[in-house]
N, C-alpha and C positions, 0 to 999 in steps of 0.2 A: 592301649587306649592311651591318647594325648589328653593330657590335664592341664586347665588353667585355673580351676577352682580350688585354690590351695597352692602349694609349692608345684612348679612345672615340672612335669614328667612326661616323658616320650616312650613309654613302655619299658623295655629294659635297657634302653640306648644310655650310654654315659656321654652325657652332654660335656662340652669342653668348657670355657673361659666364659666370663660373663656377657661379653658382646655377642657369640654366637646365640647364647641363650635368650637374651633380649631381642635377637633378631626372631628365633623361632616364636618366642611369645608374640611379637606384632603380627607374625603372620597367621598364628592360631586364633588371636583375637578378631582377625579379620577372614577368617577360613573362607574357601573358595571365592575370594575376592583379590584382585590385583592391587597389590601395596606398591604405591610408585617410589621410585628411588628418593624422592623429597621427602615422602613420610619415614621411609625408614631411615634416612639420615637424621632426621629431627629426633627420632627414637634413640638412635646409637650414640649421637653426639650432640644433644642438647646444648650445650654452651659453646664449646670450641671444637669447630671440625679439622680434620688433619690434611694436610697437603694433598692428599690423593685418596679422596673419598671414595671413588669408583673402584679402586684397586682393593682398597680395605675391604671394602664391601663384598667385593669377590671372593677375597679369602676367608671371610666369615662363612660365605655362603658355600664355599668348597668344604669346611670345616664341619659344617652341618652336614652336606651329603656323606661326608666319609664317616660319621658318627653312628649312622644307622641306615641300613638299606630301607626300613620302611619311611624315613624321612625322605632318602635320596630319590625314593619312586614317585613320591607325592609333590615334590618341588618344582614349580613351573617357572620359566623365564620368558618375559616379553619384551617389546621396546621400551615400555614405560616402569618396568619394575618385576617384582616377584610375585608368586602366590602359592598357597599349600591346598592341595584336593584333599578334604576329607569327606569321608563317606558315612552312611548312616551307622551309629554306634561307635564311631571312632575318635569322639572328641567329647569330654564332658560338658561343655558349654552348648554344644549343639543338642546333647540329651536332655540337658536342664530345660532349655527352652520347649523342647518337644513334649516333655512331660507336662509341663505348665500349660501348654497349648491343649493337650487331651484333656487335663483337670477341668478346663474351662469349658469344654464341649461337655463333658458328662455332667458338670454342673447345670449347664444349661438345659440339659436334658432331664434333670432332677435326680440323676444317680450321683447322690453325694457320696457316698461311700467309695464309690471307685473314683470320684474325683479326689477324695482326700488320700486314697492309695497312690494315686499319681502323683500328688505334691509331695507325700512322704518319699517317694523316690526319687522326686527332682531335688530335694533337699538334701537327701542322702549323698548327693554327688559332691556335696562342699566339704573340704578340708580345711577350713581356715579362710584366710582371706586371699583373694586371688592373686596368683603370682607371689606369694607371700615371701620366696625366697630369692626375690629379685629386687636390686635396688628401684625407687620409684623413678617412673618415667612420665614425665610431663605429658607427652603425646598420647599416654593411654589414661589420661584423666577423667574424660567424659565417659569413656568406655567403661571403666572400672566402676565409676559413680552409677552408670545406668544398671551395671551387673548387683552391685550393692542394693540398690533401689528394688531391683527385680527379687532379689533373694529375700528382702524385707517383707515385699507384698506377698509372696508366696507363703512365707511362714505366716503372715497375717490372715491370708486366705485360708490357710490349714486350719488354724484356731477357729476362725468362723465357722468352717463346715463342722468342726467338733462340737460346736456349740448348738449349729442346726440339728445335729445329728442327736441332741442330747448328752453328748459324754461331756457333762460340765465339769467334773473335777479334772479330767485330762486336760480340759480347756483352761481352767483355772491356773493349773500347774503350769501350762505353757505359756498363760498371758503375764503372769505375775514377773517373770526374769525378761519378756520381752518388752514391757513396759518400762521397766527398770532402766532397759537400754535405748527405748524409743519413747520417751515420757509425754510427747505431745502429739502423737498418734490418736486422735479422737475415735476413729474407726476401732482402733485396738481397745480403748476405754469402754466403748459401748457394747463390745463383745464381751467385754468383763463384768460389766452390770448384768447383760443379759444371762450369763452363766451362773453368776452368785443369785440372781433373782430364781432362775430354773432351778437350784441346787437348794433352795429354801432359805437362803440367806439374805433376805430382804435388808435388814437393817445395815449388814455388811456392804450390800450395794450401795445403799443411801449415803453411808458413811464414805464410800470410795468415791461417789460422784461430788461429794463436798470437798473432797481432797483434791481432786482434778480440777474443779472447779476453782478453788483456791490459788492452784497453782497458775493456771492458765492467767486468771485475773492479776495476780501478783507479778508473774515473770513475763507475761507476754501482753498484760493489758487488754484482754479479750475475754468475752463470755463464752462458754460451750458453744458449738454449733448447733442448729436446729434439731439433727439427729439424735446427738447426745442427749438434748433437754427433751425431747419426745418421749425416750425411753425412761428417763428418770420422772418424768410427770406420770407415766403409766404405771410405775414402781409405787409411786406414793399414792395413788388412787387405788392400789390393790389390783390393778388389771393386769392381765400378762401381756407384756410387749410382744410385738412382733419378732418372732425367732428366726428370721432369715439370716443367712449368712452375709455380713455386711459387704462382701464382693460379689455378690448376685447383681448384676444390671440388665437393664433391658438392652436389647441390640439397638443401637442409634440409627435413624431413619430420618435423616436431617434434611434430604434434598427438598427444594422447593418444589411446588407444584408442577407439572409437565405442562407446556403450552399444548392446548388440544387442538390449536388449528396450525401447527408447526408444517411448515412446506419448504421441500426442496432439500438442498445440501447433501444431496445422497453420494456423492463421490468422497465428502469428507467423514460422512456416518460410517461408511464402509471401511475406510481406513482407520477410524479409531477402533471400531468394532475388532478389525484385524489386530490391532496392537494389542488389546485386551486378551484376545485369543491365544496369541502367540508369547505373551509377557512370560519372561523367566523368573527367577528369585528376586531379582532387584526389582526397585519400583519402575511402573511403566508411566512415563510423564509425558503429558501432551499440553503444549502451550496454544492456545485459541485467541489470535490478536485480530486488530480490526478497529475501523473508524467508529466514531460515536454513532449509535443506532444500527449499527449493522447486524445485532443480533447475537452476540458473542454469549451471553448469559444464557437466551432461550436456546440457543444450540447447545451448549455445555450441559444444561439441564436435560435437555432431551434424550442426549446421547447418554448420560448418567442414568437415566431411567431404563434406557434400552440394554445396558450392560448390567445393572445392579444385582441380578441373580447370581452372578459370579461372584459376589462379594458377601458371602453369608454371615460375616461379622459386622456389617452394617455400612453405611454412608454417611459422611460427614459434609456439613456444608459451613464454609467460614468466608464470611465478607470482610475482605482486606481492607475495604474503604480507601481504595488507593486514589480516588479521583476526589476526595473530600479533602478538607484543610487539615486534618490531621489522620492521616493512613495509620492503622493499627499497628503497633509494635510486634517484633517478634516475642516479646517475653509475654504480652497481652493474648497473643494467638496460642502459644504454646500452653499457656494457661487454659485456656479454652478447651483446646484439644485433650489436653490430661483429663479434665472434668469430663468430657465426653466419652473417655476411655475408662472412667470410673474412679479417678484419683479424684479425692475430695479434700477439703478443709487443710490442715497442717501437712497433710502427705503432699501437697503441690510444693514442689521446692522454690526457694525464693530467686535463686539466680537464674538468668537465662540459659547459661551454660549447663546447668543441672537438669533444668525443665527440658532442654534439647535432648540430654542425654537419656533423661527418663521415657521421654516420646518415643525415640527410636528403639529403645528396648521393649516397650510395649508393642509398638509396632511390628517388631518382627516376631510376634505370637499370634498375629491376626491376619486375615486377608480381607482390607477394607477398600473402600472407594472415598476418596475426599475431594472436595471441589473447592479450590480457592478461587473465589471471585473478586474481580476488579483489584488486581494488583497492580500497585503503583510502579514497580520495577522488579528486575530480577533479585536484585538485593533483599527485597522484602520478602521473597519466597524461598531462597537459598536454604535458609536455616531451617525450613519447615519441611522438606523433603524425608520421607522415609528412607530406609534403605532396604525394607522388606519388599515382599510382593505384593503391595498396593498399587492401585489405579489412582495416579494423581491428574486432574484437570486443572488448568490453570488459565483465567481469561484475564486479559489486560489490554488497554488501549496502546500500552507501549510494546515495541518490539523487543523481545528478550533473547537475543541470538546467544547470550553468554549463559542461559539456563542449560543444564545437561538435559535436554528433553528428547525424547524417544521420537516424539512426532511434533511437528510444529505446522500449524495450520493459521493462513491469513483468509479471514473471511473477507469476501467481496460484496458488493451489491448483488441483489438477485438478478439472475437472467429474466429477460422480458416474459418469458412464459411463466416460469416459477411465481414472479411478481403478480401477473395477472391473477394466476390461481390463488396466491393469498388473499388479493383484493376481493376476488369474489367469495372466500370463505366467511370474510369479515362482514364484508357490506350485502352479501346476496347474490348469488349467482346470477339469478333472474335479473337483477338491476343491472349488473355490469355486463351481461349479454345483450340487453336491449340498447344499451348506447356504447359498443365497443369504442367507437373514435374518443368520446369522452373520456372512457375508462383509461385508453391509451394515454391520452393528454396528461391526466392525472397521475399516472406511473412516471412520466416523464417529468412532470414537475417535483414529484417525490425523489427523483433519481434514482427510482429502483432500491431505496434504502429500506429495510424493513421496518423501523420503526415509524418512518414517516409513512409509509402504506398502512401499517395498523393504525395509525392514527387518523388518516384519511378515511379509509374504510368504517372506523368507530364512529366519525361524523357522518358518513352518509346513512349508515345503520341506524343512528339516532335520531335522523331527520327524515322520516318515511315521506313529506311532501316533496322533498328536493329531487330533482333530477340530478345526474351527475353532472350536468353542463354547469349548473350552480356552483359547485365546488371547483370545477376546471376553470371557470372565470376567475374565481378568487384566488386560485394559486398561480395564475399566470402572470401577476404583478410580483416579480422578484422582492421588492422591498417590503411586500407584506406577507410574503410566503410563509416564514417562519411564524408569524404571529396565527396564521390561518392553521398551521399543522399544530394544533392543542387539542386535546380531548381529554378532560378529568385530569388526572395526574401525570398523564404522558405528554412529553413536550419536546420537540425536536431541539428547540432554542436551548431548553435546560440541559439536555443530554451532552450538547456540543459545549456548553458553559462550563462543565465540570473538566473537559479537557483543557479548554482554553484557560483558565485559571492556575492550571499546574504549569503552564509554559514560563521560563524564564523571561523577565521583561524585553531583553533584544529578540528572542524568538517570537514573543508576540508581537511585537513591533512589526517584524518581517511577515507574520502571519496577516495582521491587518492590511498592510501593503499589498502583498501577493494576491490577498483577496479582490481587489478593485482592477485587476487585469483580465477580469472576464474568463469566459468559460475555455480559452485555447490551452494548450500547454504550454509549460513555461521552462526557458531554457535556464541553466543554472546560473550564466553571469546576470540575469535580470534582477536576482534578489540582491547580488552584491551593489547594482546599479540603484535600486530602491534605498538601500541603507546607506549608499556612499562608502561602501566598504571593497577592497580588492578580493577579498576572497570570503565567500559567507557559506563555504562548505559545512561549518560548524553549526549554523543556524539552520541550515536545510535539512541537516542530519537530525536535529531536535525535533524538527515537525515532521519529518518521516517517521521518526520512531514513535512520536505521538499519535500517528496516523491522522494527522491534521491535513498531510500532503502525502499524495501517493506517487511511486514511480510510473513514468509511462514510458519508459525505455530509453533507447539510445537515437540522437537524431542522425542526418546525413552526413554530418563532421564529428561524429563520434562524441558529441557531448551530451549529458545526461539532460533530460527533460521531465518535468513533474506536473502533476495534474492535483486540482482542486475538487472535491466533489461539490456540485452545484449547491446543495444546502449549506455546506460548510461554508462555501465562498458566500452565499448570502449573509450567513453570520459574522463573516469576517469585515464584509464592507459595513454591515451595521456597528460594528465595535469600533469603527474610525471615529475618532472626537476630535480631530485636528485637520488642518489645510494639507492635503497630501499632493498639491500639484506640483511641487518641488521635485519629491521624490519620483513622481511619475513622469516629469520632465527630463529627469535624468534616464529613466528606462526608455522613452520613447526616442528622444534623443540617440540613445546608444542603437536602437533598431533603426533609426534613419542613417547613421554613420554606415552600418552594415549594407544596407540596401545601396547606398551610394558606391560602396567599394564594389558591390555585386554587379550594377547597372553599368558602371565603369567598363567591366570588361564583357560586355554584350556589344553586338554588332552597333554601328553609329546610328542614333536615332534623330529623327528630324521633331520630335517632341523633348522640349526642355523643361526642367522641373523649376519651380519658383526658386529664386535665390533666399538663402538663410543664412544669416552670418552668426547665429546662436550658436554656442558651444557644443560639440558633439560629445556625450560622455563616452571616455576611453573605455574600449572592450580589450580584453586580454588580446596580445598579439598573434596567438597561435590560434584564436578562433578567426581573427581577421584574415591570417593566412590561408584558413581552411576554406574560408568563404571566397576567397579570391581564386583558389585552385579549382573551385566547383562551383562557380558563381550561378550559373542555369539550375543546375541540380539542387543547389541550395535554396534557391528562389522557387524552385518547383514544389519543395518539402516544406517552406514557410507559407505559401500563399495564403491559405485560409488566416493564419495567425496574423499576417500583415494585414490584411482587411480588419483584423478585430483591433488591431494597434491604432489605424486610423480612426475606428469608431470611438477606441478608448479616448484617444487625444482630442476629438471634437466634443464628446460628452463632458470631458474634464475641464474644457475651456482653454486647452493648449491650441489655440487656433491656428498661429503660424507653424506649429510642426504638424497639426492635421493636415493643411494645405500643401505644404511642402512633401510631406511623404506620400500623399495621394499622387502628386504630380510627378515625383521621383519614381513611381511605380509604373507610370505609363509605358516607358520605354520597355519593360518587361511584358506588361500585359499586350502591347501591342506585337511585340515579337512571339507570343505564345498565342495570340488570338483570344485571350480571357476577355470578351466584351463585357459579360454580365459583371465581372469583377470591377473592371474599369468604370463602368457606369455607377456601380455601388459606391465605390471610394470618393468619386467626384460629387456624387448627390449627396453624401455624407459630410464632405469637407466644405460644399459650397456655401453653408449658411456660417460656418467658420469664416469666411472670407471678409475681412472688414475693409479691404482697401480695393481699388480699381483693377490693379494689375494682378492681384491674386485671382478675383472673379474673373477677368478675361482668360488667364491660363486654364482654371477649371471649365470655364464655357467651352473654350476650344476645345479640350479634351472630349468634352460629352458631345460637342458637335461631330467630332471624329467617329464616336460611336455610333451616332446616328448614320452617318456616312457609310460605314460597314455595314451596316443593317438595312441599307437600300430605302432608308428614311430621309429621301432627299429634301422635301420641303423643310422638315424639321432641322435637316443639317444645316440649309443654307441660311434659314434665320438665325440660328444659333451660332454659326461662325459670323454673321454680320454683326450680331449682338458683341462677340468678343473682338471684332475688328474695331468697335467703335470704343470700346472701353481700352484697348490697347492705344489707340489715338490720344484718348483722354489723359491715359498714364504717361505718354510721351515714350513708349516703347515700340520703335521701328522694328524690331526682328519680329516681334509678337504680332505687328501688324501685317507684316509680310508672309508670316505664316497663316494668319486668318484669312488674308485675301486669297491665298492658293486654296484654303477650304472652301471658299466660296465659289472658285473656279471651279474645283473638283465637284462639288454638289451639281453644279451647271453641267458640266462635261457629262456626268452619270445620267442626268435626266435628258440627255439627247441634245444638248444646246452648246457643242463644243466652241462654236463662233463667239458665243456670249461668254465664255471661259477664260478665253484669251486674255482679255485686258486684266483680269485679275491674277492671271499667272505672270504676265508680265509686271504688273506693278510688285508682286512679290520677288521677281527677279532682280528687278533694279536696286531693290532694298538689299537683297542678299550680297549683291556684288559691291554695293556701296559700303556695307558692313565687312566685307571681306570673309563671309561665310561659305567657304568652298563647297562643304557638304551639301547646305542649302541650296546652292546654286545649281548644283547637279542634280536635286530634286525637283527644283522649277523647272528646268530644261528638260527633263524627262517628262515632266507635266505639259510643257509646250509642245513637245513632239508628238504625245499622244493624241493631243487636240488637232494638231496638222495633219495627223494621219486620218483622224475620224472625218476631218473637213474632205479630205481628198488629194491633200498635198504632200503626195509620198516624198518627194526629194526633199521638200522642208523638214518633213518628219524624220528623215535619215540623217539630216545634218544636225538638228537639233539632239536626238538620240545619240548619235557618235560623239557629240561634244559633251554630254552628258557623262557617257561611258568613260571617256579620256578624264575628265574631271574626277571621277569617282575612283579611277586607277592612281590618280595622282596623289589623291588624298588618302589612299588605303581604305577607301571604304567598301568593303566586300560585299556588303548587304545591297549597297544602290548597285554596284555592278550587276549583280543577279538580276535584279529588278530591271535594268536598262535591258539587259540581255534577254530577258524573257519578252519585252515590249519589241526588239529588233526581230526575235524569232517569229513573233506574230505578225510582224511586217512583211518579212519576206515570204511568209507563209502565204499572205495576200496578193503576193506578188506571183505565185506560183515556183517560188526558189525553195522547194522542199527538203532539198539537202542542206541548204545554207540555213534554212529555218530551224530543222533539227538539230543541227550543230550548235546554234546558239542557245536553244532550249535546253539541250543536254548539259550544255557548259553551266546555265544559269541553275538548273535542277541540282547540279553536283555543289555549287556554291551555298545555294540556299539551304540544302539539306546538311551541309557541313555547319552551318550556322544554326541550325536548330528552327528555321523557320518554316513551320507545318503550313502555315496559310498559304504564303507566297508559293510554296514548293507544290501544294496542291493546285494552283493555277496553272504553274508550268507542266505539271502532270496531264492536266486536263488539255491544254493546248498541243502536248506531244500526242496525246492519243487520238486528237482531232485529225493531226496530220497523218497519223498511221492508218486511220480509218479510211481517209481520202486516197491514200497510196495502197489500201486493200490489204494491209498487214493487220488483219483482224485479230487475232489472238494476242498479240502484243498491245494493240489498241485496246482491247477490253480490260487487260490487266491495268493499264494505267489510267483509264477513266474511272475504274471501280474503286483504284485506291485514292483517286482525287475525290470521287463522291463520298466515302467513308470520312474524309478529311473535312470536307464541307459541312457533313451533317454533325461531325463531332463539334465543328467549330460555329455551329447553327449560321452558317453563311446560307441564306436561302437562295440569293441571286446563283451563287456557285453551284448550290445544289441543283437548281431547275436545269442551268446549263449542261452540267454533266448527265442528268438523265436524258436530257434532249439528244445529246450525243450517242449515248447507249441505244436509243431507239433508232436512230439513224444507222448505228452500227448493227443492229439486227436486220433493219429492213435489206440492207445492203448484202446480208448473209442470207437472205431470204426468210427471214423469220417475221412473224405478225407484228405489228406496232402495238405495245403494250406499256401500260405504265410499270416503272421499274420499282420494285418493292425491296430489293435485297441490295 
């Protein structure tokens, strides 16, 4: 047998010098666990390390292997250190802990004699101080202190059992020398009083109490504890004190009550149950983190109740108060844990290191579950983890990646189905089922956050006269939402406030400002813009770790994006107590600068943004480069976010930026056919337009949307308003574009002759201003009008000149548009081949530029031509593709024309005329 409870022994092996013996002792103190190279180095060379630590370490390992086959067979090497494999009955230390654990099981079952026998066997394994023949090693300090305390406790428990069995003289004979060595262990004095009284020595018992009381008061300044006083009072009264052994304690059952309506989390529950079932000798540790109100404690308590039967020695619960102004210290928590494990009074060591050592020693003898709730961070928990086969659950609002957890769970909000189920359990399933739409609206307002749902359900349940619609309306207002989500002691605002108060000042400022950005995902550079810092990664990381911000993935230019839960965002908005317009101006101007870079890479547009000379907040060049490499892809990805930025600018009084960003986006919206978005941002920005030019540009944009949607009366009147404002503002180019808009509205209303004066007015201004792109646009419009009037030759001249100008200006988009018109012109003249050639070339150009809308018209016209030519298969493919595009873009006029062409095609094939549905 290997021995460490006394001088070091390894069977009959003749061990070498001091260093190999220290190495073996260190491995045996940590039997069946890998001891890292660093730990061994600290043990072997506590003061000064040799030049070649690794080589010397290998030498000592080789020496140990050579000293004994039994040592060599048990030693293991892995990438981080060494270990020694010890089986049952092979090490006095593991035998000692085994006997003590068995004694406590016997004692709990009432078999006191068997318990005493086990403790006698345990103490018989000791042959002096642990590793008494080796020099003191600082690295062993905690372990040896824990062993010494375990020996003292086993002795005390054995003497207590002798008292409980009525073996008073044996107990007194053992307690006298024990207390001489440990004079302040009140539990030992308590047993001595019981033994003296039980053997008929009441006077001696009272004299002994007076002795220990005097000693405690004189030397420590404290009165005896309540248990010792209770025994003394019973003896004074002549009563028989309770003669239970001091070490008998109830199994701790400290878990809070399980949540009766707990809902969901099935995948995570299964994972933790599996962890418990497969846990080895080491502690199984699970961290459960998430944002305020996500249900971390409820989840941990629920799981703990599900698995508690696997931990017969008890379940502990410790509130670490991590979100309070004074989180509990390691010393405080270890004291609480030791008391739960039966260590009381002076038996609780004073230093945190001694408490930790004793805690780990006691933990090694039991199988328990402990729930550490509300941890401030990993450091607070690190020293509380036992090395034994306990199950440890840790909840925290902080991510704790550095904690050596077996399983890490990040709780998110509930899926919609589980959220609805929870609301039904609390508010009443019948009421929820009667108003499903209101229930869903309430869940959306709660952001599917369990705490918010619980509060909302409680408010409904407590107000039988309410319909769900009442709460739905109250929660609709973001500014009042957190005030509504309060029921009794539950409040979402208070829950979030705990996390907010833990943030460092600069992270708290970033949190408040990020909350003003709305519900869209946030790219990382925006935080830097808000705080006017080139790099804000550190602050973002703080918010992520605190679960006040969550990772939303990577965007199309490989930049991280973040999201703030709606209720947390509502809190952040309410926490702002200063003017935030300047930080928001930096963020919005940064967006504007990126949009300008992206739009500049799109095909030339006839829509011009409002001029704005205010500075653009600089964005990292790598981001700018990525946007310019894929402008259309970036704009597509940021589409909804950019709309929200316009809304933000308008809401925060950044009038010039709202108008400029809205008008800058038109080139993109026009290119992609996003008419809803176009109208939305213009209507949002229009109230912010404080001057005639801004109003004119925005009205012209709205008029164009009306035109695309075949609302020709609205289009013409709005273009006319814009034209008048451009004239008042003294802006000729704007006047020219608005004039052409009036002409376009008249053209599409079937009045091409009435349109021509407006087109010509625009053309004259464009030529006068030297704007070649716009001139090509006006000439194309005039050519279309001439064709509609029947002046084919004039139409050809105007269109070919427009094509020539577009080519000279490098305006590929205009080339494609004019080629489409020429294709239609030649088709009308029966020049099918020439028409097809122009349209196919136009389609190639427009598709290469990503213009789905104009491509759809070119496709439709090609399909029409192929129908006339009898190429029915090809024609149907082209027209159906065009029809799908028109429907996607909500172009009702194009959709009707494509449907008509398909019906013509079917008739010509011999099919019956029918409304196309597919």
